[in-house]
KOLVEX-740407 format. One record per residue (C-alpha): x, y, z; residue in three letters. Coordinates in steps of 0.25 Angstrom, whole numbers, plus 5000, padded with zeros to 4 digits. Last residue first. Layout:
<recs>
XYZAla;...
</recs>
This chain:
<recs>
492351414926Lys;491151424936Lys;491751414949Lys;491351274956Leu;490451254965Ser;489851274980Ile;488551234986Pro;488551234999Lys;488151115006Leu;487051065015Arg;485751045004Ala;487050954997Glu;486950865007Ile;485750855010Ser;485450824997Glu;486450734994Arg;486150635006Gln;486050504997Asp;487350544991Glu;488150545004Leu;488450365003Phe;488650394987Pro;489750514987Pro;489350644987Leu;489750734975Ala;489150864973Leu;489050944961Ser;490350974951Glu;491550904958Gly;491950824947Leu;491050824932His;492050784922Asp;492450674933Ile;490850614932Asp;490650604946Glu;490450494955Asp;491550424954Thr;492350524948Asp;492950564960Phe;493650424963Gly;493650294966Pro;494950304971Gly;496150354976Asp;495850274990Thr;495950385001Ala;496950355013Leu;496750475022Glu;497650555035Phe;497050675043Leu;498350725050Ile;498150705065Gly;499850685068Asn;499750545072Pro;499050525056Glu;497650525055Arg;496850425047Phe;495750415035Tyr;495450295024Leu;494750325013Ser;493850285002Lys;493750384987Phe;492750454983Tyr;491850354988Phe;492550425003Arg;492450295009Glu;493250305022Val;493850155028Phe;494550165039Gly;494450315047Ser;495550285053Asn;496650265068Pro;497950215065Val;498350075071Arg;499250045061Ala;498349915059Glu;497350025056His;498050095046Ile;498549965038Arg;497149935035Ser;496550055032Ile;497750065022Trp;497449915015Glu;496249945015His;496350095008Leu;497149974999Glu;495849914995Asp;495050054992Glu;496250104981Asp;497750164978Glu;497550224993Val;498050384992Arg;498150485006Phe;497250575010Ala;497650715016Val;496650765027His;496050875031His;496651005027Val;496551145035Gly;496151285027Gly;494751275034Lys;495251195047Gly;496051105054Gln;496951145066Arg;498451125063Glu;499051075076Pro;500051185083Pro;501451215078Ile;502951215081Asp;502951075078Asn;502951055064Arg;503150915058Glu;503150955041Gln;502850815034Ile;502650825018His;501750735011Val;501950655000Glu;501250594988Ala;500550674976Gly;501950744972Thr;502950614973Gly;502750484980Gly;502450374973Glu;501750344985Gly;501950394996Thr;502850525001Lys;503250575015Tyr;504050725015Val;504450785027Leu;504350935028Phe;505651005035Asp;505351085046Pro;505051245047Glu;506051355050Asp;506151385036Ser;504751395029Val;504851325015Pro;504951185024Ser;506151095019Pro;506050975014Tyr;505850825017Ser;506150685009Gly;505150585004Ala;504850505017Lys;503850375012Glu;502450355015Phe;501850235019Gly;500550275024Leu;500950195040Leu;502350195041Val;502850315033Thr;501450415033Leu;501150385046Val;502550385050Ser;502550505046Val;501550575055Thr;502050505067Pro;503350545065Ala;503050725062Leu;502350785074Asn;501850915070His;501250875058Val;501150975045Thr;500850895034Leu;500850925019Phe;500350845008Ile;501350844995Pro;500250874982Gly;498950844978Leu;498450844964Gly;498650904949Gln;498651064952Ile;498451134938Gly;499451194933Tyr;499751134920Glu;498151114919Arg;497951274919Pro;497251304931Ile;495551314931Pro;495451164930Ser;494751114920Lys;495951024915Asp;495850964930Trp;497250944934Ala;497850794931Ile;498350724945Gly;499850694949Pro;500850574948Ala;501350514962Val;502750544960Gly;503850594953Glu;503350754954Asn;504550864946Asn;503550964944Glu;502250894953Asp;502351054957Ser;501551064972Val;500551184975Leu;500351184990Met;499051215001Leu;498651265013Arg;497451305014Gln;497051415020Gly;495751445018Glu;496051515005Phe;496951434998Asp;498551435002Lys;499751414995Phe;500851334993Ala;501851334982Ile;502651224977Thr;503851164967Ala;504351044971Arg;505650974977Gly;505250974992Ala;504551124992Arg;505251194985Glu;504251354983Ile;503351414976Ile;502851534985Glu;501851564993Asp;500351534992His;499051594996Pro;498051634984Val;497751754979Glu;497251704968Arg;498151784957Glu;499451734966Glu;498851604969Phe;498651604953Arg;500151654950Lys;500751534960Lys;499851444952Trp;500651464939Tyr;502051454946Ser;501651324952Leu;501351264940Ala;502551294936Glu;503151204946Asp;502451074941His;501251014938Pro;500351054951Val;500150964965Arg;499351034976Leu;499751024992Ser;499151025003Thr;499751095013Thr;499751065029Ser;499150935033Ile;498950945048Ser;499550895060Asn;500351055062Thr;499851185059Gly;498651255051Glu;497751315056His;496451285048Asn;495151405047Gln;493851365053Ala;493051265048Ile;491351325046Met;491251285031Pro;492051135031Ile;492151105017Glu;493050985015Phe;494250985004Phe;494950904997Thr;496250894988Leu;496250804977Glu;497350764968Thr;497950634973Gly;496850564970Pro;496250604956Asn;495150714956Gly;494850694943Lys;495550834936Glu;496350864950Asp;495650884962Gly;494850954973Tyr;494050894981Phe;492850944987Leu;492150905002His;491050975006Tyr;490151005017Val;488850955025Ser;489350815019Thr;490050805033Asp;490950655031Asp;490750665017Gln;491050785014Asn;490350815005Val;490650834988Thr;491150904977Lys;492050844969Lys;493250844960Val;493350974961Leu;494651024951Arg;495651094957Met;496051244950Gly;496651294961Leu;496051424960Thr;494751384954Asp;494651234959Thr;495151244972Tyr;494951404976Phe;493551384972Asp;493151254978Leu;493651324993Asn;492751444993Lys;491751354990Gln;491951255000Ala;492151355010Lys;492751295025Ala;493851225018Thr;494751095024Leu;495551015018Ala;495650865011Ser;497150815005Val;496850714990His;497550574989His;499050624991Ile;500050484987Gly;499650354985Lys;499750254996Leu;500650154997Gln;500250004999Met;
</recs>
């Protein structure tokens, strides 16, 4: 058994419509599924991805309208990175961020890759990472109907950044339990901060890395809008997921057991610093209940919620994509 890379990242927003505008219009990602939080059907769960919402390209958001602002700190998923095709794309994006007044840093190198850090309207910590020298997991394919030219478009998820109070137990879970390997380290762009350690899984590369920094000089994060809820790692299929469930049970790690999400199957557990990890299957995928050409255009509900459609729709505030 070997995890194939990053599957998706799920974050928190207080404003579904504004979130939809930013990720589809400003960033040019495709809305591949407009559905509800299966654990609270009164709010949206929005999925953005590449042209088909392939595993490894999905950035999702739970809407929680009254949630407080995220307070950054340790024991958190502290940055989500997104892959772009090459170094030249970062110059395009820097100019776009300036024109759109998106808060951003300068283009700098991290772990041998050109990057640019930025934030969305709620302070969500994001980063674009150049895939120019990638030799690992292949990227997705940017949507050809995006407002962003395809040669500069976002192709999926890059390395996921964790900030932890105590490094050793998180590293143990990644390496001993989940089979990650150490792939190197690099200095923090902030001169007085500790180095980042890089761990890889599967084929490695941009779409299969976790970058970890130990910080015991700051308090734990208080999760809110602009924060990240969990990261999911890719499992080949349901049979392999059941093998992972057995392995995690045998390690006596508290976990959710098998969870049916319809678009994929999952298992959830927290690593020792409290960060929520998910293992998710590559399929069945987002075209299970919608035509591939019309993903995200209407409210999609898994079969086990379909009989509640009328009451669910009555509680949701309508949101819509900007007309081209």
